[in-house]
C-alpha positions as CSV (number, residue, x, y, z in Angstrom):
1,M,1.5,35.0,34.2
2,A,0.3,33.7,30.8
3,P,2.4,30.9,29.3
4,K,4.7,31.8,26.3
5,V,3.5,29.8,23.3
6,L,5.3,29.0,20.0
7,L,3.7,27.2,17.0
8,I,5.9,25.7,14.3
9,F,5.4,24.3,10.8
10,Q,8.5,22.3,9.9
11,A,9.8,21.9,6.4
12,P,9.7,18.5,4.7
13,K,12.9,16.4,4.7
14,R,12.8,15.9,1.0
15,R,12.1,19.5,0.0
16,K,12.7,18.9,-3.7
17,F,9.5,17.0,-4.0
18,Y,7.4,19.9,-2.7
19,I,7.3,22.9,-4.9
20,N,4.3,24.7,-3.4
21,T,4.4,26.8,-0.3
22,L,1.3,28.4,1.2
23,P,0.6,29.9,4.6
24,P,0.0,27.1,7.3
25,L,-3.7,27.8,7.8
26,G,-4.0,25.2,10.6
27,I,-1.6,26.8,13.1
28,L,-2.5,30.3,12.0
29,G,-6.1,29.5,12.8
30,I,-5.1,28.3,16.2
31,I,-3.1,31.4,16.8
32,S,-6.0,33.7,16.0
33,Y,-8.3,31.7,18.2
34,L,-5.8,32.0,21.1
35,Q,-5.5,35.7,20.5
36,K,-9.3,36.0,20.7
37,N,-9.0,34.4,24.1
38,N,-6.1,36.7,25.2
39,I,-3.3,34.3,24.7
40,L,-0.4,35.5,22.5
41,A,1.6,33.0,20.4
42,D,4.6,33.3,18.0
43,V,4.8,31.3,14.8
44,I,7.6,30.0,12.6
45,D,7.1,28.4,9.2
46,Y,10.4,26.7,8.2
47,N,9.1,26.3,4.7
48,V,9.9,29.9,4.1
49,E,12.2,31.1,6.8
50,D,15.2,29.8,8.8
51,R,15.2,31.1,12.4
52,T,18.5,29.9,13.9
53,N,18.9,32.6,16.5
54,L,15.6,31.8,18.3
55,D,15.7,31.7,22.1
56,L,13.8,28.4,22.7
57,K,14.2,28.6,26.4
58,R,11.7,31.4,26.7
59,Y,8.7,29.3,25.7
60,D,6.5,27.2,28.0
61,I,4.5,25.4,25.3
62,I,5.6,24.6,21.7
63,G,3.2,23.1,19.2
64,L,4.1,21.5,15.8
65,S,1.8,20.7,12.9
66,L,2.7,17.4,11.2
67,N,1.8,16.2,7.8
68,M,3.0,13.3,5.7
69,A,6.0,15.4,4.4
70,N,7.5,16.8,7.5
71,I,7.2,14.0,10.1
72,S,10.9,13.1,10.2
73,N,12.1,16.7,10.4
74,S,9.5,17.5,13.0
75,L,10.5,14.6,15.3
76,D,14.2,15.5,15.0
77,F,13.4,19.1,15.9
78,I,11.3,18.0,18.8
79,N,14.3,16.1,20.2
80,Y,16.4,19.3,19.7
81,L,13.7,21.4,21.5
82,K,13.8,19.2,24.5
83,E,17.6,19.3,24.6
84,Q,17.5,23.1,24.6
85,N,14.6,23.4,27.0
86,P,13.8,20.2,29.0
87,K,10.8,21.8,30.8
88,V,9.0,22.9,27.6
89,K,5.7,21.1,26.9
90,I,5.5,19.7,23.3
91,I,2.1,19.3,21.6
92,V,1.7,18.0,18.1
93,G,-1.3,18.0,15.8
94,G,-2.1,18.1,12.1
95,P,-3.2,15.5,9.5
96,S,-0.6,12.9,10.5
97,C,-1.6,13.0,14.2
98,I,-5.3,12.8,13.3
99,S,-4.5,9.8,11.0
100,N,-2.4,7.8,13.5
101,P,-2.0,9.4,17.0
102,L,-0.8,6.2,18.6
103,Y,2.4,6.4,16.5
104,F,3.4,9.5,18.3
105,T,2.7,8.3,21.9
106,R,5.9,6.3,21.7
107,N,8.0,9.5,21.5
108,E,9.2,10.3,25.0
109,N,9.7,14.0,24.1
110,I,6.0,14.5,23.1
111,D,3.6,15.6,25.8
112,A,0.3,15.8,23.9
113,I,-1.2,14.7,20.6
114,C,-4.2,16.5,19.1
115,T,-6.6,14.0,17.4
116,G,-8.9,16.5,15.7
117,E,-9.5,20.2,15.2
118,G,-7.0,22.1,17.2
119,E,-8.5,25.5,18.2
120,E,-10.4,24.5,21.3
121,A,-8.1,21.6,22.2
122,M,-5.0,23.8,22.1
123,Y,-6.7,26.5,24.2
124,D,-7.7,24.0,26.9
125,Y,-4.2,22.6,27.0
126,I,-2.6,26.0,27.4
127,R,-5.1,27.0,30.0
128,Q,-4.1,24.1,32.1
129,G,-0.4,24.8,31.6
130,G,0.2,21.5,29.9
131,F,-0.9,19.5,33.0
132,T,-4.0,17.3,33.1
133,D,-5.8,15.2,35.7
134,D,-6.7,11.6,35.1
135,T,-9.7,12.5,32.9
136,G,-7.6,14.2,30.3
137,I,-8.7,16.8,27.8
138,P,-11.2,16.0,25.0
139,G,-9.5,15.6,21.6
140,L,-6.0,15.1,23.1
141,Y,-3.7,12.4,24.3
142,T,-1.8,13.9,27.2
143,R,0.9,12.6,29.6
144,G,-0.5,12.0,33.0
145,K,1.4,12.3,36.3
146,K,2.9,8.9,35.9
147,G,4.2,9.5,32.4
148,H,1.6,7.5,30.6
149,F,-0.7,8.9,27.9
150,I,-4.3,9.6,28.8
151,Y,-6.9,10.0,26.1
152,G,-9.6,12.6,27.0
153,G,-12.1,11.2,24.4
154,D,-13.2,12.6,21.1
155,R,-13.9,16.3,20.9
156,P,-17.1,17.2,19.0
157,Y,-16.4,19.0,15.7
158,L,-17.1,22.7,15.5
159,D,-20.5,23.3,14.0
160,N,-20.5,27.1,13.6
161,L,-17.3,27.9,11.8
162,D,-18.3,31.6,11.5
163,K,-17.5,32.0,15.2
164,L,-13.8,31.3,14.4
165,P,-11.6,34.4,13.8
166,F,-9.8,34.6,10.4
167,P,-6.4,32.9,10.4
168,A,-3.6,35.1,11.7
169,L,-2.1,35.6,8.2
170,N,-0.6,38.9,9.4
171,K,1.8,36.8,11.6
172,V,3.7,35.5,8.5
173,S,5.4,37.2,5.6
174,L,3.0,36.5,2.7
175,D,5.5,37.7,0.1
176,K,7.6,34.6,0.9
177,Y,5.0,32.1,-0.3
178,R,5.0,30.7,-3.9
179,I,3.0,28.5,-6.2
180,P,4.3,28.1,-9.8
181,L,0.7,27.5,-11.0
182,S,-0.4,31.1,-10.2
183,K,-1.2,34.3,-12.0
184,S,-0.6,37.0,-9.3
185,F,1.5,37.7,-6.2
186,P,1.4,37.8,-3.2
187,I,-0.6,34.5,-2.9
188,S,-2.5,33.1,0.0
189,S,-5.2,30.5,0.7
190,I,-8.5,30.0,2.4
191,I,-10.7,27.1,3.7
192,T,-14.4,27.9,3.5
193,S,-15.7,24.5,4.7
194,R,-14.7,21.5,6.7
195,G,-15.6,17.8,6.4
196,C,-16.4,15.4,3.6
197,P,-19.4,13.1,3.3
198,F,-17.8,10.8,0.7
199,H,-16.0,7.5,1.3
200,C,-13.0,7.2,-0.9
201,I,-10.9,4.4,0.5
202,F,-7.6,6.4,0.4
203,C,-8.8,9.3,2.5
204,F,-8.9,9.5,6.3
205,H,-11.1,12.5,6.6
206,T,-9.1,15.1,8.5
207,F,-12.2,17.1,9.4
208,G,-14.7,14.2,9.7
209,Y,-17.6,13.1,7.4
210,K,-20.0,15.9,8.2
211,W,-19.7,18.9,5.8
212,R,-19.7,22.1,7.8
213,P,-19.6,25.3,5.6
214,R,-18.9,28.8,6.6
215,S,-21.6,31.3,5.5
216,S,-21.1,33.0,2.2
217,T,-20.9,36.4,3.9
218,N,-18.2,35.2,6.3
219,V,-16.2,33.7,3.5
220,V,-16.3,36.9,1.4
221,D,-15.5,39.0,4.4
222,E,-12.2,37.1,4.7
223,V,-11.5,37.3,1.0
224,E,-12.0,41.1,1.2
225,W,-9.8,41.3,4.3
226,Q,-7.0,39.4,2.7
227,V,-7.1,41.5,-0.4
228,K,-7.7,45.0,1.1
229,E,-5.9,44.7,4.4
230,L,-3.0,42.3,3.6
231,G,-2.4,43.1,0.0
232,V,-3.2,39.5,-1.3
233,R,-3.7,39.3,-5.1
234,E,-4.4,35.6,-5.5
235,I,-6.1,33.1,-3.2
236,C,-6.1,29.3,-3.4
237,I,-9.5,27.9,-2.2
238,Q,-8.4,24.7,-0.4
239,D,-11.8,23.1,0.4
240,D,-12.4,19.4,-0.2
241,N,-16.1,20.1,-1.2
242,F,-16.5,23.7,-2.0
243,C,-19.5,23.1,-4.4
244,L,-21.4,20.7,-2.2
245,D,-24.0,23.4,-1.7
246,L,-24.3,25.0,-5.1
247,N,-26.5,27.9,-4.0
248,R,-23.9,28.8,-1.3
249,A,-21.1,28.7,-3.9
250,K,-23.0,31.0,-6.3
251,E,-23.7,33.4,-3.4
252,I,-20.0,33.6,-2.6
253,F,-19.1,34.6,-6.2
254,D,-22.1,37.0,-6.4
255,L,-20.9,38.7,-3.3
256,I,-17.3,39.0,-4.6
257,L,-18.7,40.6,-7.8
258,K,-21.1,42.9,-5.8
259,R,-18.3,44.1,-3.6
260,D,-16.0,44.5,-6.7
261,I,-13.1,42.6,-5.0
262,K,-10.2,42.4,-7.5
263,V,-8.5,39.1,-6.9
264,K,-7.4,36.0,-8.7
265,L,-8.8,32.8,-7.4
266,Q,-8.0,29.1,-8.0
267,F,-9.1,25.7,-7.1
268,Q,-5.8,23.9,-7.6
269,N,-6.9,21.5,-4.7
270,G,-9.9,20.5,-6.9
271,I,-13.7,20.5,-6.8
272,R,-16.1,17.7,-7.1
273,V,-18.3,17.9,-10.2
274,D,-21.4,16.1,-8.9
275,N,-23.7,19.1,-9.0
276,V,-21.6,21.7,-10.7
277,D,-23.4,23.5,-13.5
278,F,-22.5,26.0,-16.2
279,E,-23.9,28.9,-14.2
280,V,-21.6,28.5,-11.2
281,L,-18.6,28.0,-13.4
282,N,-19.4,31.2,-15.3
283,K,-19.8,33.1,-12.0
284,M,-16.5,31.7,-10.8
285,H,-14.7,33.0,-13.9
286,R,-16.4,36.5,-13.6
287,A,-15.3,36.7,-9.9
288,G,-11.7,35.9,-10.7
289,V,-11.3,32.1,-10.8
290,W,-8.8,31.2,-13.5
291,L,-7.9,27.6,-12.6
292,V,-10.2,24.7,-11.6
293,G,-8.8,21.3,-10.4
294,L,-10.6,18.0,-11.0
295,A,-9.7,14.7,-9.6
296,P,-11.0,11.6,-11.5
297,E,-8.0,9.7,-9.9
298,T,-8.5,6.9,-12.5
299,G,-9.9,6.4,-16.0
300,S,-11.1,2.9,-15.2
301,L,-14.8,2.5,-14.3
302,R,-13.9,-0.7,-12.5
303,M,-11.3,1.1,-10.3
304,I,-13.7,4.0,-9.6
305,E,-16.0,1.5,-8.1
306,K,-13.2,-0.3,-6.2
307,I,-11.8,2.9,-4.6
308,K,-15.4,4.2,-3.9
309,K,-14.6,7.5,-5.7
310,D,-18.2,7.8,-6.8
311,V,-17.4,10.1,-9.7
312,D,-19.1,10.4,-13.2
313,L,-16.4,10.6,-15.9
314,D,-18.9,12.0,-18.4
315,K,-19.7,14.8,-16.0
316,I,-15.9,15.6,-15.6
317,R,-15.7,15.7,-19.4
318,Q,-18.6,18.1,-19.5
319,V,-17.1,20.4,-16.8
320,V,-13.8,20.5,-18.7
321,Q,-15.7,21.5,-21.9
322,W,-17.7,24.2,-20.0
323,C,-14.5,25.6,-18.6
324,Q,-12.9,25.7,-22.0
325,K,-15.9,27.5,-23.4
326,I,-15.8,30.1,-20.5
327,G,-12.1,30.6,-20.7
328,M,-11.0,28.9,-17.4
329,N,-8.0,26.7,-17.2
330,T,-8.3,23.1,-15.9
331,Y,-6.0,20.8,-13.9
332,A,-6.6,17.0,-13.6
333,Y,-5.3,14.7,-10.8
334,F,-4.7,11.0,-11.2
335,M,-3.2,8.3,-9.0
336,I,-1.9,4.9,-9.9
337,G,-0.8,1.9,-7.9
338,F,-4.1,0.8,-6.4
339,P,-4.5,-2.8,-5.2
340,S,-5.9,-5.0,-8.0
341,E,-5.2,-2.4,-10.6
342,T,-4.2,-4.0,-13.9
343,M,-2.4,-2.7,-17.0
344,L,-5.8,-2.5,-18.7
345,D,-7.0,-0.1,-16.0
346,L,-3.8,2.0,-16.4
347,E,-4.3,2.1,-20.2
348,Q,-7.8,3.5,-19.6
349,T,-6.4,6.1,-17.3
350,A,-3.8,7.1,-19.9
351,F,-6.6,7.3,-22.5
352,L,-8.7,9.6,-20.3
353,I,-5.7,11.9,-19.6
354,E,-5.1,12.2,-23.3
355,N,-8.7,12.8,-24.3
356,L,-9.8,14.9,-21.4
357,N,-7.5,17.6,-22.7
358,T,-7.1,19.7,-19.5
359,D,-4.4,22.4,-19.5
360,F,-2.5,20.8,-16.6
361,M,-2.3,17.2,-15.3
362,Q,-0.5,15.3,-12.6
363,I,-0.3,11.6,-12.1
364,S,1.3,10.3,-8.9
365,R,1.9,7.2,-6.8
366,L,-0.7,6.2,-4.3
367,I,0.3,6.6,-0.6
368,P,-1.6,4.6,2.0
369,F,-2.7,6.7,5.0
370,P,-3.2,4.9,8.4
371,R,-6.9,4.6,9.5
372,T,-8.2,4.4,5.9
373,P,-9.9,1.4,4.3
374,L,-7.0,1.2,1.9
375,Y,-4.4,1.0,4.6
376,T,-6.2,-1.9,6.4
377,M,-6.4,-3.7,3.1
378,I,-2.7,-3.8,2.5
379,V,-0.9,-3.6,5.9
380,D,-0.8,-6.8,8.0
381,E,0.3,-5.4,11.3
382,G,-1.7,-2.9,13.3
383,I,-1.7,0.7,12.2
384,E,-0.1,1.7,15.5
385,N,3.0,-0.3,14.5
386,S,3.8,1.2,11.1
387,F,3.3,4.5,9.4
388,G,2.8,4.6,5.7
389,Q,3.0,8.4,5.6
390,E,6.7,8.2,6.4
391,Q,7.2,7.4,2.7
392,G,7.3,11.2,2.3
393,C,6.2,11.9,-1.2
394,F,4.0,10.9,-4.1
395,F,6.8,10.1,-6.4
396,G,9.5,7.4,-6.6
397,I,9.0,4.0,-5.0
398,P,6.9,3.7,-1.8
399,R,8.1,1.6,1.1
400,I,4.9,-0.4,1.3
401,K,4.1,-2.7,-1.6
402,I,0.6,-1.8,-2.8
403,S,0.1,-2.6,-6.5
404,E,0.4,-6.0,-8.2
405,I,2.2,-4.2,-11.0
406,S,6.0,-3.8,-10.4
407,D,7.3,-0.6,-9.0
408,R,9.6,-0.2,-12.0
409,Q,6.6,-0.4,-14.4
410,L,4.6,2.1,-12.5
411,K,7.5,4.6,-12.3
412,R,8.1,4.2,-16.0
413,L,4.4,4.7,-16.8
414,I,4.2,7.9,-14.8
415,K,7.1,9.3,-16.8
416,Q,5.7,8.2,-20.1
417,I,2.3,9.7,-19.4
418,H,3.8,13.0,-18.3
419,R,6.0,13.2,-21.4
420,S,3.2,12.3,-23.7
421,F,1.0,15.0,-22.1
422,Y,3.5,17.9,-21.7
423,L,6.2,17.5,-24.4
424,K,4.0,18.5,-27.3
425,F,4.8,21.7,-29.1
426,S,1.1,22.8,-29.1
427,R,0.8,22.3,-25.4
428,M,4.1,24.1,-24.6
429,V,3.0,27.1,-26.7
430,K,-0.3,27.0,-24.7
431,L,1.4,26.9,-21.4
432,I,3.6,29.9,-22.3
433,K,0.4,31.9,-22.8
434,I,-1.1,30.8,-19.5
435,L,1.8,31.1,-17.0
436,P,4.6,33.7,-16.5
437,P,8.0,32.4,-17.9
438,L,9.7,32.2,-14.4
439,N,6.9,29.9,-13.2
440,L,7.2,27.7,-16.2
441,I,11.0,27.4,-15.6
442,K,10.3,26.4,-12.0
443,L,7.8,23.7,-13.1
444,F,10.3,22.3,-15.6
445,I,13.1,22.1,-13.0
446,Y,10.6,20.4,-10.6
447,S,9.6,17.8,-13.2
448,I,13.3,17.0,-13.7
449,R,14.0,16.7,-9.9
450,T,11.0,14.4,-9.4
451,K,11.9,12.4,-12.6
452,N,8.4,12.8,-13.9
453,V,9.6,13.6,-17.5
């Protein structure tokens, strides 16, 4: 008899800090991969639903996806799961487990930790019924017969992503997901490539350093499936490096136009501008892209070098101007609180924010992720003994002291910059023209809750 499997995405503990909800592509991708291999799995996304009447005793294996926001809630829920069903096997994965798997080996209620891409690793774990021999399973820490964790070694990254089935978006209620920075509804998301070849000191590279793209045809096939079969009207493209291969990017938008797929698209997650040109931006806009995110992180050339961001601020200015000429909206991301950052550096960041003149902007506190160069710079004890991601959000005061500038100064500066940017009559009039009124109200409430204005 095939084991009964449940995959869970737990809500964050401090929900007021997280305004966006999108389908959990990680676990939905695993579910579709399992289905392809004749294993059925149920899914619960507690971000958008509250299933209190679930019979947990009917499941043999339960997996949870952990990120920096939902660690505490997930660990509490794991304890509850084991109380309700002591025999169930608990496997955890996701960004937090990839970043610091040893942190989770201390939990007596966890039976396996995934250290990379989850599709094949989860399938192998289920096939073995949650039991492993002394060699373990590649890509997993698993409890051996004596109760100690065994690491099966690194699992190679998937090279041909086209072989993966589309995420099981039909397993969730798409009409429950919301993003205030959106034009249409229902809204969904897509990842068209994995991996990042760049070396920013604050990133731990969830999918490794090798960039692995899906083919343009495969990407557009999914876009068309989401729109025509699932009724999706807007899609967030969540890649770290969508435009790394500019010819591929252009092919994707050419195909969307050729197939006459009517959909709104956005890059709220951001694109790198290294090799972006006017032609690809124009194709984006014609294919339905209305929002492009950019992430300078800082306006200080000294800090750009320090954090190894490797970004050209002049090119970012050029891309913003091109987008304005075409009619696409822009969103800029910044972080403050880096080690060695001075008030002069922060003044340069504030100057860039003011003069870049994007339509939207966010400046947030830096969070140190385990297994990043940044983390090893600022944390004395080993990464297995502390977990910076437990700070839980990008706002407020972090638990780990990072910047030489006082926490109070940084918090006040974030508020001042946001106020200076958004509380202008001309900008407020512009935002009213860009977003639906209800979305603007949600964003205003969110800014009050997070004390950003």
